C-alpha positions in Angstrom: 3.4 -9.3 -21.5 3.0 -6.4 -19.2 5.1 -3.3 -20.8 7.5 -2.9 -17.8 10.3 -1.6 -19.6 11.0 1.6 -17.9 14.1 1.1 -15.6 12.4 3.1 -12.3 9.3 1.5 -12.6 8.9 -2.0 -10.4 5.5 -4.0 -10.3 6.0 -5.3 -6.6 3.6 -8.6 -5.0 3.2 -7.8 -1.9 0.6 -6.9 1.2 -1.0 -3.8 1.5 -2.1 -1.4 4.7 -3.0 1.7 5.5 -4.6 1.6 1.5 -6.3 4.8 0.9 -6.4 3.9 -3.2 -10.6 4.5 -2.8 -10.4 8.4 -2.3 -7.9 10.6 -2.2 -7.1 12.0 1.6 -5.0 14.5 3.2 -2.1 13.4 5.2 -0.7 15.9 8.1 -2.4 18.8 6.3 -0.8 17.7 2.7 -2.2 18.0 -0.7 -4.9 15.4 -1.0 -3.4 12.1 -2.5 -3.9 8.4 -2.8 -1.7 6.1 -1.1 -0.8 2.8 0.0 2.1 1.2 2.2 3.5 -2.2 0.4 4.8 -5.0 2.6 7.4 -7.3 1.4 8.7 -9.9 3.1 11.7 -10.3 4.2 12.3 -13.2 2.2 11.6 -11.9 -1.0 15.1 -11.6 -2.6 13.9 -11.1 -6.1 11.2 -8.4 -5.5 13.5 -6.4 -3.0 16.3 -6.7 -5.8 13.9 -5.3 -8.2 13.5 -2.3 -6.0 16.8 -2.0 -5.0 17.6 -1.7 -8.5 14.7 0.8 -9.7 15.4 2.9 -6.5 19.0 3.0 -7.9 18.1 3.7 -11.5 15.8 6.8 -9.7 19.2 7.9 -7.6 21.5 7.9 -11.1 18.7 9.3 -13.2 18.4 12.7 -10.4 22.8 12.9 -10.1 22.8 14.6 -13.2 19.3 16.3 -13.5 19.1 17.4 -10.0 22.1 16.9 -7.6 25.2 18.5 -9.5 26.3 15.4 -10.6 26.5 13.9 -7.1 24.5 11.9 -5.2 23.9 13.4 -1.6 25.0 12.1 1.2 21.6 12.3 3.5 19.6 11.3 0.9 16.1 9.9 2.2 15.5 6.8 0.8 11.6 5.1 0.4 12.2 1.2 1.8 12.5 1.2 5.5 12.5 -2.1 7.5 9.3 -2.9 9.3 10.8 -4.6 12.4 13.0 -1.4 13.4 10.7 1.5 12.2 7.2 0.0 13.2 8.5 -2.6 16.0 4.5 -1.9 17.0 2.7 -2.9 14.5 3.2 -7.2 14.2 1.8 -6.8 10.7 5.4 -5.0 9.7 7.3 -7.6 11.4 9.4 -9.4 9.5 9.2 -7.1 6.5 10.5 -4.2 4.8 8.0 -1.5 3.3 7.2 1.9 1.9 4.6 4.4 0.8 3.8 5.4 -2.7 1.3 7.9 -3.5 -0.2 9.5 -6.6 -2.4 12.9 -6.9 -4.0 10.7 -9.9 -6.5 7.6 -9.0 -5.1 4.2 -9.0 -6.7 1.5 -11.8 -7.7 -1.0 -9.5 -8.3 -4.8 -10.9 -8.5 -8.5 -10.3 -6.6 -11.6 -11.5 -8.0 -11.5 -15.2 -7.4 -7.6 -15.3 -10.9 -6.4 -15.0 -11.6 -3.4 -13.1 -12.5 -3.5 -9.7 -15.5 -0.9 -9.0 -16.4 -1.6 -5.2 -14.3 -0.4 -2.6 -14.7 -3.5 -0.4 -13.6 -5.7 -2.4 -9.6 -4.5 -2.0 -8.3 -2.8 1.0 -5.5 -3.0 3.4 -4.9 -6.0 4.0 -5.0 -7.6 0.4 -2.0 -9.1 -1.6 -2.0 -7.3 -4.3 0.6 -7.0 -7.4 1.4 -2.9 -7.4 3.2 -1.3 -10.2 5.5 1.8 -8.9 7.6 4.7 -10.2 10.8 5.4 -8.3 11.7 9.5 -8.9 14.0 11.8 -7.4 12.7 14.9 -5.0 14.0 17.9 -3.5 11.9 20.2 -0.9 12.5 22.1 2.0 16.0 21.1 2.1 15.4 17.4 1.7 16.7 14.9 -1.0 15.4 11.8 -1.5 13.5 8.9 -3.8 10.0 8.4 -3.7 7.5 6.0 -5.1 4.7 7.0 -7.3 1.4 4.8 -7.3 0.3 4.0 -10.6 -2.0 0.7 -10.4 -3.1 -2.1 -8.1 -4.1 -5.7 -9.2 -5.9 -7.7 -6.7 -4.2 -11.1 -6.4 -6.1 -12.8 -3.0 -8.1 -11.2 -0.6 -6.1 -11.1 3.5 -6.9 -10.5 6.6 -8.1 -6.7 6.5 -6.0 -4.5 8.5 -8.5 -2.2 9.2 -8.9 -0.2 12.3 -12.1 -2.2 13.2 -12.9 -5.7 13.9 -15.4 -7.4 11.1 -19.2 -8.0 11.8 -18.7 -11.9 12.3 -15.9 -10.9 15.0 -19.1 -8.4 16.8 -21.7 -10.4 16.6 -23.3 -14.0 16.9 -26.1 -15.4 14.6 -29.3 -14.8 16.3 -31.8 -18.1 15.7 -35.3 -18.4 15.3 -37.6 -15.9 12.8 -38.0 -12.3 12.8 -41.1 -12.6 14.5 -40.2 -15.1 17.4 -37.0 -13.6 18.5 -37.1 -13.6 22.1 -34.5 -14.3 25.0 -31.7 -11.8 25.8 -33.7 -9.2 23.5 -35.0 -5.8 25.0 -38.5 -5.2 24.7 -38.3 -2.9 21.5 -36.9 -5.9 19.6 -39.0 -8.6 20.7 
């Protein structure tokens, strides 16, 4: 059985988007980090309850350590409503979401907890279990709770959410052998 005994840690069943999980990237000039957006269906009450409990545990831990015994009133929280905050993105419709980041690369494994080494095997659009640890922050006058990306388990492949179409959407099958091409092909290809 996996060890998830920390109250601020949760394994989230979700669909991943904006998956910068294979190479750290800078976003808007920030330090390079690994990052992913986790999409949780609004009807997954069990997952949402675990997330909310972990966020509350992170708030309570920070109350005495960072916030002088009080939870700030203008606290920034990680969980967002996709219907409100991303109304133009149909992939976020009917979902809550949050972003998780880490300076360290996450371990990425398959259903059998075997390492996945090929970046084409896990990415935006796939359904995964993602372990995250919620923690408090206080920076530049902002106080809040953020999600630290830990590890990713691929559960099943989903339709890619990349910014480009698949090869099968761009091309049709070409009939015949290489040396018998004709038809609509330019001279240099026939």
